[in-house]
Each structure stands twice: as C-alpha cells, then as structure tokens.
C-alpha positions as CSV (number, residue, x, y, z in Angstrom):
1,M,-12.3,32.4,0.1
2,N,-9.6,34.2,2.1
3,K,-10.6,32.2,5.2
4,L,-10.3,28.9,3.3
5,L,-6.9,29.8,2.1
6,E,-5.9,30.9,5.7
7,Q,-7.1,27.5,7.0
8,A,-5.1,25.6,4.3
9,Q,-2.0,27.5,5.1
10,S,-2.5,26.8,8.8
11,M,-3.0,23.2,8.1
12,K,0.2,23.2,6.1
13,K,2.2,24.7,8.8
14,K,0.7,22.1,11.3
15,L,1.5,19.3,8.9
16,E,5.0,20.4,8.5
17,S,5.4,20.6,12.3
18,L,3.9,17.1,12.5
19,Q,6.4,15.7,10.1
20,E,9.3,17.2,12.2
21,E,7.7,15.8,15.4
22,L,7.3,12.3,13.9
23,K,11.0,12.1,13.0
24,T,11.8,12.1,16.7
25,K,9.0,9.7,17.8
26,T,9.6,5.9,17.8
27,V,7.7,2.7,18.5
28,E,9.1,-0.6,19.6
29,A,7.9,-4.0,18.7
30,T,9.1,-7.4,19.8
31,S,8.6,-11.1,18.7
32,G,9.4,-14.4,20.2
33,G,8.7,-13.1,23.7
34,G,11.4,-10.4,23.3
35,I,13.9,-12.5,21.6
36,V,13.9,-9.9,18.7
37,S,13.0,-6.3,19.2
38,V,12.9,-3.6,16.7
39,T,12.6,0.3,17.0
40,V,11.1,2.2,14.1
41,N,10.7,6.1,13.9
42,G,7.9,8.1,12.4
43,E,9.4,8.0,9.1
44,H,9.3,4.2,9.0
45,A,13.1,3.9,9.3
46,I,14.5,1.1,11.6
47,T,16.6,2.8,14.2
48,A,17.4,-0.1,16.4
49,L,17.4,-4.0,16.3
50,H,18.1,-6.3,19.2
51,I,18.5,-10.1,18.7
52,D,19.0,-12.3,21.6
53,P,21.9,-14.6,21.0
54,I,19.7,-17.7,21.6
55,A,18.0,-16.9,18.4
56,L,21.2,-17.4,16.3
57,Q,20.9,-21.1,16.7
58,D,17.9,-21.4,14.3
59,K,18.2,-19.3,11.2
60,D,14.7,-19.8,9.9
61,M,13.2,-19.0,13.3
62,L,15.3,-15.9,13.5
63,Q,14.2,-14.7,10.0
64,D,10.5,-15.2,11.0
65,L,11.1,-13.3,14.3
66,I,12.7,-10.4,12.6
67,I,10.0,-10.1,9.9
68,T,7.3,-10.3,12.5
69,A,8.8,-7.6,14.8
70,I,9.3,-5.3,11.8
71,N,5.8,-5.8,10.5
72,D,4.4,-5.1,13.9
73,A,6.5,-2.0,14.3
74,Q,5.3,-0.7,10.9
75,K,1.7,-1.2,12.0
76,K,2.4,0.7,15.2
77,V,4.0,3.6,13.3
78,K,1.1,3.8,11.0
79,G,-1.3,3.9,13.9
80,M,0.8,6.6,15.6
81,I,0.8,8.7,12.4
82,E,-3.0,8.3,12.0
83,E,-3.5,9.4,15.6
84,H,-1.4,12.4,15.1
85,M,-2.9,13.3,11.7
86,S,-6.4,13.2,13.0
87,S,-5.5,15.9,15.6
88,V,-4.3,18.1,12.6
89,T,-7.1,17.4,10.2
90,G,-9.9,17.3,12.8
91,G,-10.6,13.6,12.3
92,F,-10.9,13.8,8.5
93,S,-8.8,11.2,6.5
94,I,-6.9,13.0,3.7
95,P,-4.9,10.4,1.7
96,G,-1.4,11.1,0.8
97,L,-0.6,13.9,3.3
98,L,2.0,11.8,5.1
C-alpha cells in the first residue's frame, strides 16, 4: 500500500512538472499557404497570430483561414500533451489529468 502511495505522489510531482513545462512549449499552425499563422502554448492559449495583408481583401476567406489555423494548432497542442503525458503515465490514458 505504501509503495502505491509513493508511486501516486511521484506521478503527481511529474504531472505538476509537466504542467509547468507545457506552459513554455508552443506549436505553430498555418493556413492558406502561410497567409495566416497562429502560435498556441501548452495551455491552449493563443500567443501569436500573423495575418498576411493580402488576406485583408477577402473577409470571408480570412475568417476561414483563421479558424483553420486555430483548429489545426489546437489539434497539435492536444497531440503534444498526449505525447508528454504518455511519458509520465507509462502509456496509460488517464482522463482528466491535464
């Protein structure tokens, strides 16, 4: 029983460390061949957005490009988090940890 508690405490420390590490990691996604690029950190916060001035000529296209870039970045962040989580949990999927 004590060994199980030690393992749980160790995992908790690793998860806390991982959360801090993910705050500093970012992913970038682009759409429209680089017309729109977005950077998102490990907490799913958008930290940068670049829009090429050429996109300002077509509002509907710009909206679609922004949405596409953000959605792609969010998928990349999810993958990054899952990858890091598997190293902490030994490959087990534990819902709700991060």
